[in-house]
C-alpha positions as CSV (number, residue, x, y, z in Angstrom):
1,X,-23.6,8.9,-15.4
2,X,-22.0,8.2,-18.8
3,X,-20.0,11.5,-18.5
4,X,-18.2,9.9,-15.5
5,X,-17.2,6.9,-17.4
6,X,-16.2,8.9,-20.5
7,X,-14.0,11.0,-18.3
8,X,-12.5,7.9,-16.8
9,X,-11.8,6.4,-20.2
10,X,-10.0,9.6,-21.3
11,X,-7.9,9.5,-18.1
12,X,-7.1,5.8,-18.5
13,X,-5.9,6.3,-22.1
14,X,-3.8,9.2,-20.9
15,X,-2.3,7.0,-18.2
16,X,-1.5,4.3,-20.6
17,X,0.1,6.7,-23.1
18,X,2.3,8.2,-20.3
19,X,3.5,4.6,-19.5
20,X,4.2,3.8,-23.1
21,X,6.2,7.0,-23.7
22,X,8.1,6.4,-20.5
23,X,9.0,2.9,-21.6
24,X,10.1,4.2,-25.0
25,X,12.2,7.1,-23.4
26,X,14.0,4.7,-21.0
27,X,14.9,2.3,-23.9
28,X,16.2,5.2,-26.1
29,X,18.3,6.5,-23.2
30,X,19.8,3.1,-22.4
31,X,20.2,1.5,-25.9
32,X,19.6,4.4,-28.3
33,X,16.7,2.4,-29.8
34,X,13.1,1.6,-28.9
35,X,12.7,-1.4,-26.5
36,X,12.0,-4.7,-28.2
37,X,9.1,-5.4,-25.9
38,X,7.4,-2.0,-26.4
39,X,4.5,-3.6,-28.4
40,X,3.9,-6.3,-25.8
41,X,4.1,-3.8,-22.9
42,X,1.6,-1.5,-24.7
43,X,-0.8,-4.4,-25.4
44,X,-0.6,-5.7,-21.8
45,X,-1.1,-2.4,-20.1
46,X,-3.7,-1.1,-22.6
47,X,-5.6,-4.4,-22.5
48,X,-5.6,-4.6,-18.7
49,X,-6.7,-1.0,-18.3
50,X,-9.4,-1.3,-20.9
51,X,-10.8,-4.5,-19.3
52,X,-10.8,-2.7,-15.9
53,X,-12.6,0.3,-17.4
54,X,-15.2,-1.9,-19.1
55,X,-15.9,-3.7,-15.9
56,X,-16.4,-0.4,-14.0
57,X,-18.6,1.0,-16.9
58,X,-20.8,-2.1,-16.8
59,X,-21.0,-2.9,-13.0
60,X,-20.1,0.3,-11.2
61,X,-21.2,3.1,-13.5
62,X,-21.7,5.6,-10.7
63,X,-18.1,5.1,-9.3
64,X,-15.5,7.8,-9.0
65,X,-13.8,8.3,-12.4
66,X,-10.4,9.1,-10.9
67,X,-9.7,5.9,-8.8
68,X,-9.0,3.6,-11.8
69,X,-6.8,6.0,-13.9
70,X,-4.5,6.9,-11.0
71,X,-4.0,3.2,-10.2
72,X,-3.2,2.5,-13.9
73,X,-0.7,5.3,-14.0
74,X,1.1,4.2,-10.9
75,X,1.3,0.6,-12.3
76,X,2.6,1.9,-15.6
77,X,5.3,4.0,-14.0
78,X,6.3,1.0,-11.8
79,X,6.7,-1.3,-14.8
80,X,8.7,1.3,-16.6
81,X,11.1,1.7,-13.7
82,X,11.4,-2.0,-13.1
83,X,12.2,-2.7,-16.7
84,X,14.8,0.1,-16.8
85,X,16.4,-1.2,-13.6
86,X,16.4,-4.8,-15.0
87,X,18.7,-3.6,-17.8
88,X,21.1,-2.0,-15.5
89,X,21.2,-4.9,-13.1
90,X,21.8,-7.3,-16.0
91,X,25.1,-5.4,-16.6
92,X,26.2,-4.6,-13.1
93,X,25.3,-8.0,-11.5
94,X,25.8,-10.3,-14.4
95,X,25.6,-14.0,-13.5
96,X,24.0,-13.4,-10.1
97,X,20.4,-13.7,-8.9
98,X,20.2,-9.9,-8.9
99,X,20.5,-10.0,-12.7
100,X,17.2,-11.9,-13.1
101,X,14.6,-9.6,-14.6
102,X,11.5,-8.9,-12.5
103,X,9.5,-6.7,-14.9
104,X,8.0,-9.7,-16.8
105,X,6.7,-11.3,-13.6
106,X,5.4,-8.0,-12.4
107,X,3.5,-7.6,-15.6
108,X,1.9,-11.0,-15.0
109,X,1.0,-10.1,-11.4
110,X,-0.5,-6.8,-12.7
111,X,-2.8,-8.7,-15.1
112,X,-3.8,-11.1,-12.2
113,X,-4.5,-8.1,-10.0
114,X,-6.7,-6.5,-12.7
115,X,-8.5,-9.8,-13.1
116,X,-9.3,-10.0,-9.4
117,X,-10.5,-6.3,-9.5
118,X,-12.8,-7.1,-12.4
119,X,-14.2,-10.1,-10.6
120,X,-14.9,-8.1,-7.4
121,X,-16.5,-5.3,-9.3
122,X,-18.7,-7.7,-11.3
123,X,-19.6,-10.2,-8.5
124,X,-19.9,-8.1,-5.4
125,X,-23.3,-6.5,-5.7
126,X,-22.9,-4.2,-2.8
127,X,-20.1,-3.6,-0.3
128,X,-22.4,-4.3,2.6
129,X,-22.4,-8.0,1.6
130,X,-19.0,-8.2,3.1
131,X,-20.6,-7.9,6.6
132,X,-22.0,-11.4,6.2
133,X,-18.4,-12.8,6.5
134,X,-17.0,-10.5,9.2
135,X,-15.9,-13.1,11.7
136,X,-15.0,-15.7,9.2
137,X,-12.8,-13.2,7.4
138,X,-11.2,-12.1,10.7
139,X,-10.4,-15.7,11.6
140,X,-8.8,-16.3,8.2
141,X,-6.9,-13.0,8.5
142,X,-5.4,-14.0,11.9
143,X,-4.3,-17.3,10.6
144,X,-2.6,-15.7,7.6
145,X,-1.1,-13.0,9.7
146,X,0.7,-15.4,12.0
147,X,1.5,-18.1,9.5
148,X,4.9,-16.7,8.3
149,X,6.1,-16.8,11.9
150,X,5.8,-20.6,11.9
151,X,6.0,-21.6,8.2
152,X,7.9,-18.7,6.6
153,X,11.6,-18.4,6.1
154,X,13.8,-15.5,6.9
155,X,14.2,-13.1,4.0
156,X,16.2,-9.9,4.3
157,X,15.8,-10.0,8.1
158,X,12.1,-10.5,8.3
159,X,9.6,-13.4,8.3
160,X,6.7,-12.1,6.2
161,X,6.7,-14.6,3.3
162,X,5.3,-18.1,2.9
163,X,7.2,-20.0,0.2
164,X,5.5,-22.9,-1.7
165,X,7.8,-24.3,-4.4
166,X,8.8,-21.4,-6.7
167,X,5.8,-19.3,-5.5
168,X,6.4,-16.8,-2.6
169,X,3.3,-15.2,-1.0
170,X,3.2,-12.3,1.5
171,X,0.0,-12.9,3.5
172,X,0.2,-9.5,5.3
173,X,-0.7,-7.7,2.1
174,X,-4.1,-9.5,1.9
175,X,-4.6,-9.4,5.7
176,X,-4.6,-5.6,5.7
177,X,-7.7,-5.6,3.5
178,X,-9.5,-8.3,5.5
179,X,-8.7,-6.6,8.8
180,X,-10.2,-3.4,7.6
181,X,-13.5,-5.2,6.7
182,X,-13.6,-6.7,10.2
183,X,-12.8,-3.4,11.9
184,X,-15.5,-1.6,9.9
185,X,-18.1,-4.1,10.9
186,X,-17.0,-4.3,14.5
187,X,-16.8,-0.6,15.1
188,X,-20.2,0.0,13.4
189,X,-21.8,-2.5,15.8
190,X,-20.0,-1.2,19.0
191,X,-19.3,2.4,18.4
192,X,-21.8,3.6,21.1
193,X,-20.1,1.5,23.8
194,X,-16.6,2.5,22.7
195,X,-17.6,6.2,22.8
196,X,-18.5,6.1,26.5
197,X,-16.2,8.1,28.8
198,X,-14.6,6.6,31.9
199,X,-12.3,8.6,34.0
200,X,-10.6,11.9,33.1
201,X,-6.9,12.4,33.3
202,X,-5.1,15.7,32.7
203,X,-8.2,16.9,30.9
204,X,-8.4,13.9,28.7
205,X,-11.5,11.8,28.6
206,X,-10.3,8.2,28.8
207,X,-12.4,5.3,27.6
208,X,-13.9,2.8,30.1
209,X,-11.6,0.0,31.0
210,X,-14.0,-2.7,29.8
211,X,-14.1,-1.1,26.4
212,X,-10.3,-1.0,26.0
213,X,-10.2,-4.7,25.4
214,X,-10.3,-4.5,21.6
215,X,-7.5,-2.0,21.5
216,X,-5.4,-4.1,23.8
217,X,-6.1,-7.2,21.6
218,X,-5.1,-5.4,18.4
219,X,-2.0,-3.9,20.1
220,X,-1.0,-7.4,21.3
221,X,-1.4,-8.9,17.9
222,X,0.6,-6.1,16.3
223,X,3.4,-6.7,18.8
224,X,3.3,-10.5,18.0
225,X,3.8,-9.6,14.3
226,X,6.6,-7.2,15.2
227,X,8.3,-9.5,17.6
228,X,8.2,-12.9,15.9
229,X,8.1,-11.8,12.2
230,X,10.3,-8.6,12.8
231,X,7.8,-6.9,10.4
232,X,7.7,-3.2,11.6
233,X,5.8,-2.0,8.6
234,X,2.8,-4.4,8.8
235,X,2.4,-3.9,12.6
236,X,2.4,-0.1,12.2
237,X,-0.2,-0.2,9.3
238,X,-2.3,-2.8,11.2
239,X,-2.5,-0.9,14.5
240,X,-2.5,2.6,12.9
241,X,-5.5,1.9,10.7
242,X,-7.5,0.5,13.6
243,X,-6.8,3.6,15.8
244,X,-7.8,6.0,12.9
245,X,-11.0,4.0,12.3
246,X,-11.8,3.9,16.0
247,X,-11.4,7.7,16.3
248,X,-13.7,8.3,13.4
249,X,-16.3,5.9,14.8
250,X,-16.3,7.3,18.3
251,X,-14.9,10.9,17.8
252,X,-12.8,10.4,21.0
253,X,-9.4,11.9,20.9
254,X,-8.5,9.8,23.9
255,X,-8.4,6.7,21.7
256,X,-5.8,8.3,19.4
257,X,-3.6,9.4,22.4
258,X,-3.9,6.0,24.0
259,X,-3.2,4.2,20.8
260,X,-0.2,6.4,20.0
261,X,1.3,5.8,23.4
262,X,0.8,2.1,23.0
263,X,2.4,2.1,19.5
264,X,5.4,4.0,20.7
265,X,5.9,1.9,23.8
266,X,5.5,-1.3,21.9
267,X,7.9,-0.3,19.1
268,X,10.5,0.9,21.6
269,X,10.3,-2.4,23.6
270,X,10.7,-4.5,20.4
271,X,13.5,-2.2,19.1
272,X,15.5,-2.8,22.3
273,X,15.0,-6.6,22.2
274,X,15.0,-7.5,18.5
275,X,18.4,-7.2,16.8
276,X,16.9,-6.7,13.3
277,X,14.7,-3.8,14.4
278,X,17.6,-2.3,16.4
279,X,19.8,-2.5,13.4
280,X,17.3,-0.6,11.2
281,X,17.1,2.1,13.9
282,X,20.9,2.4,13.9
283,X,21.0,2.6,10.1
284,X,18.3,5.3,10.2
285,X,20.2,7.4,12.9
286,X,23.5,7.3,11.0
287,X,23.2,5.9,7.4
288,X,26.7,7.2,6.5
289,X,28.3,5.1,9.2
290,X,28.5,2.2,6.7
291,X,31.5,3.9,5.2
292,X,33.4,3.9,8.5
293,X,36.0,1.1,9.2
294,X,34.1,-2.0,10.2
295,X,35.4,-1.9,13.8
296,X,34.0,1.7,14.2
297,X,30.5,1.1,12.8
298,X,27.5,0.9,15.2
299,X,26.2,-2.7,15.6
300,X,23.8,-3.8,12.9
301,X,24.8,-1.5,10.1
302,X,25.7,-3.9,7.2
303,X,24.2,-2.2,4.1
304,X,24.8,1.0,2.2
305,X,21.3,1.1,0.7
306,X,20.1,3.9,2.9
307,X,23.2,6.0,2.1
308,X,23.0,5.2,-1.6
309,X,19.3,6.3,-1.6
310,X,20.2,9.6,-0.2
311,X,22.9,10.0,-2.8
312,X,20.3,9.2,-5.5
313,X,17.9,11.8,-4.2
314,X,20.8,14.4,-4.1
315,X,21.9,13.5,-7.7
316,X,18.4,14.0,-9.0
317,X,18.2,17.6,-8.0
318,X,14.9,19.3,-9.2
319,X,14.2,17.7,-12.6
320,X,16.3,14.5,-12.4
321,X,18.9,13.0,-14.7
322,X,16.2,11.6,-17.1
323,X,14.8,8.0,-17.4
324,X,17.5,5.5,-17.9
325,X,20.4,7.9,-17.2
326,X,20.8,7.5,-13.5
327,X,22.7,5.1,-11.3
328,X,20.0,3.8,-9.0
329,X,21.1,0.2,-9.6
330,X,23.9,1.0,-7.1
331,X,21.2,0.5,-4.4
332,X,21.2,-3.2,-5.2
333,X,18.3,-5.6,-5.0
334,X,16.3,-3.2,-2.8
335,X,15.9,-0.9,-5.9
336,X,13.2,-3.3,-6.9
337,X,11.1,-2.9,-3.7
338,X,10.8,0.0,-1.3
339,X,13.9,1.8,-2.7
340,X,12.4,2.2,-6.1
341,X,11.4,5.6,-4.9
342,X,15.1,6.5,-5.0
343,X,15.1,5.7,-8.7
344,X,12.2,8.2,-9.1
345,X,14.2,10.8,-7.1
346,X,17.3,10.4,-9.2
347,X,15.9,10.1,-12.7
348,X,12.8,12.3,-12.3
349,X,14.1,14.5,-9.6
350,X,12.2,16.3,-6.8
351,X,9.5,17.2,-9.3
352,X,9.0,13.5,-10.1
353,X,8.9,12.4,-6.5
354,X,6.4,15.2,-5.8
355,X,4.1,14.1,-8.6
356,X,4.2,10.5,-7.6
357,X,3.3,11.3,-4.0
358,X,0.6,13.6,-5.4
359,X,-0.9,10.6,-7.3
360,X,-1.0,8.7,-4.0
361,X,-2.6,11.7,-2.2
362,X,-5.2,11.9,-5.0
363,X,-6.0,8.2,-4.7
364,X,-6.3,8.4,-0.9
365,X,-8.4,11.6,-1.1
366,X,-10.9,10.1,-3.6
367,X,-11.2,7.0,-1.4
368,X,-11.9,9.2,1.6
369,X,-14.4,11.2,-0.4
370,X,-16.2,8.0,-1.4
371,X,-16.5,7.2,2.3
372,X,-17.7,10.6,3.3
373,X,-20.4,10.4,0.6
374,X,-21.5,6.9,1.6
375,X,-25.0,6.7,3.1
376,X,-24.2,3.8,5.6
377,X,-21.8,3.7,8.5
378,X,-20.1,0.5,7.3
379,X,-19.3,2.0,3.9
380,X,-17.9,5.1,5.6
381,X,-15.6,3.1,7.9
382,X,-14.6,0.7,5.1
383,X,-13.5,3.4,2.7
384,X,-11.8,5.3,5.5
385,X,-9.9,2.1,6.6
386,X,-8.9,1.2,3.1
387,X,-7.7,4.7,2.4
388,X,-5.9,4.8,5.8
389,X,-4.1,1.5,5.0
390,X,-2.9,2.9,1.7
391,X,-1.8,6.2,3.3
392,X,0.1,4.5,6.1
393,X,1.9,2.2,3.7
394,X,3.0,5.1,1.5
395,X,4.1,7.0,4.6
396,X,6.2,4.2,6.1
397,X,7.8,3.3,2.8
398,X,8.5,6.9,1.6
399,X,9.5,7.9,5.1
400,X,12.0,5.0,5.3
401,X,13.6,5.6,2.0
402,X,14.0,9.4,2.5
403,X,15.3,8.9,6.0
404,X,12.3,10.4,7.9
405,X,11.7,7.1,9.8
406,X,13.5,3.7,10.0
407,X,13.1,1.4,7.1
408,X,10.2,-1.1,7.2
409,X,10.7,-3.2,4.1
410,X,7.2,-2.7,2.8
411,X,6.5,-2.3,-0.9
412,X,5.4,1.0,-2.3
413,X,1.9,0.3,-3.6
414,X,1.7,-0.4,-7.4
415,X,5.1,1.2,-8.0
416,X,7.3,-1.4,-6.4
417,X,8.0,-5.0,-7.4
418,X,5.8,-7.5,-5.5
419,X,3.1,-9.9,-6.6
420,X,1.2,-10.1,-3.3
421,X,1.3,-6.3,-2.9
422,X,0.1,-5.7,-6.4
423,X,-2.8,-8.1,-6.3
424,X,-3.9,-7.0,-2.7
425,X,-3.8,-3.3,-3.7
426,X,-5.9,-4.0,-6.8
427,X,-8.4,-5.7,-4.5
428,X,-8.3,-2.6,-2.2
429,X,-9.0,-0.3,-5.2
430,X,-11.9,-2.6,-6.3
431,X,-13.6,-2.2,-2.9
432,X,-13.1,1.6,-3.0
433,X,-14.7,1.6,-6.4
434,X,-17.7,-0.4,-5.1
435,X,-18.1,2.0,-2.1
436,X,-17.9,5.0,-4.5
437,X,-20.4,3.4,-6.8
438,X,-22.9,3.0,-3.9
439,X,-22.3,6.6,-2.9
440,X,-22.8,7.8,-6.5
441,X,-26.1,5.9,-6.7
442,X,-27.3,7.4,-3.5
443,X,-26.5,10.9,-4.7
444,X,-28.7,10.5,-7.8
445,X,-31.7,9.1,-6.0
446,X,-34.6,11.2,-4.9
447,X,-34.4,12.0,-1.1
448,X,-35.8,9.2,1.0
449,X,-35.5,6.4,-1.6
450,X,-31.9,5.3,-0.9
451,X,-32.8,3.0,2.0
452,X,-35.6,1.4,-0.1
453,X,-33.4,0.6,-3.0
454,X,-30.3,-0.4,-0.9
455,X,-31.7,-2.3,2.1
456,X,-29.5,-2.9,5.1
457,X,-28.0,-6.4,5.3
458,X,-28.1,-8.0,8.7
459,X,-25.1,-9.8,10.0
């Protein structure tokens, strides 16, 4: 399998070079000279990428050779855009908190995320070991999920952070990984019962009432998150991933229909009762209303970020204005989170947005492929769940910024600023690498030997 790792090394080097050239191009465009921190950026990105590659080469040599390079490239592009925006914010918002640079902290979180990924790849001998801690992990996940509702402070209209001194943590980013591990284990053990058919309604085979309990529980928890934390993105990802995994485990379309109706009903109920969610829906329906006289605006529309994002996409046209030559800093502080996609749209154009979304599609596709090739049901469901979480997060963020759906406030994985998001997503990639490594090993074994060499682990 050395050819896989050599291919990975070439792709990782290419990803680092793209990041370095992007950083240099942005600096030349803004200051007509190479950035002073180019050497440090190159060393940080190259060293982290090399450490991750060596860990995979040593401890997961059968893993997919595309997962790591795509992740490195997304992180590299994110750091380039954040550093470029830092320079514009320093001028436009001089003397305010918005002028504080975030790229250096993001670089530190990237190194921490890579370190966690290396530890997981090196210490987790097989992904099925996670089954031993299914319910312990679920209990910890539930505590983390509800903690911001009681101990977190409001930030930008939502309660999704826990602040300890200068450190701010977003538990929901880690919960999404822990929840997928629990779902995979639970569905593997109960898929036969969940696949049983109860009554039929309008030609649709509905599940038995007694088996609908887990779906109702997950739906209730997602509503609690949405209602008390006003976190639309996390609740959609949380519930959506479960329904997708449930469908794959049972092959019952009725679960998807039932889950979709419950999601729409719950979101509608919260949107009618929670002012913050209602305001985001109003801004989505008419983003240009912010430019009306204040007494003529719909209630809740207080920011021009959605409108400025649409202007940025329009200004970018097909190929963009070029790195460092746009005005995405007009979006304000949100340009460092979900709205960083607007910076891509303006400075790299429709072509750049398409390529970035293609990178996400590639990462999700290779994760799904690892699950399809896995020889055990837990591995299949784990890879599917992790890939679904990534896909749903990209959808709700990109959909919100482009105006397809209301804004959710989630961070675009790897590309946007956010320590918790970066570390949690590196953990997600590490688990996908372990599943793909197991799948690769199984594909190289003589038929009939896989179960002997990778025995099942009882829960």
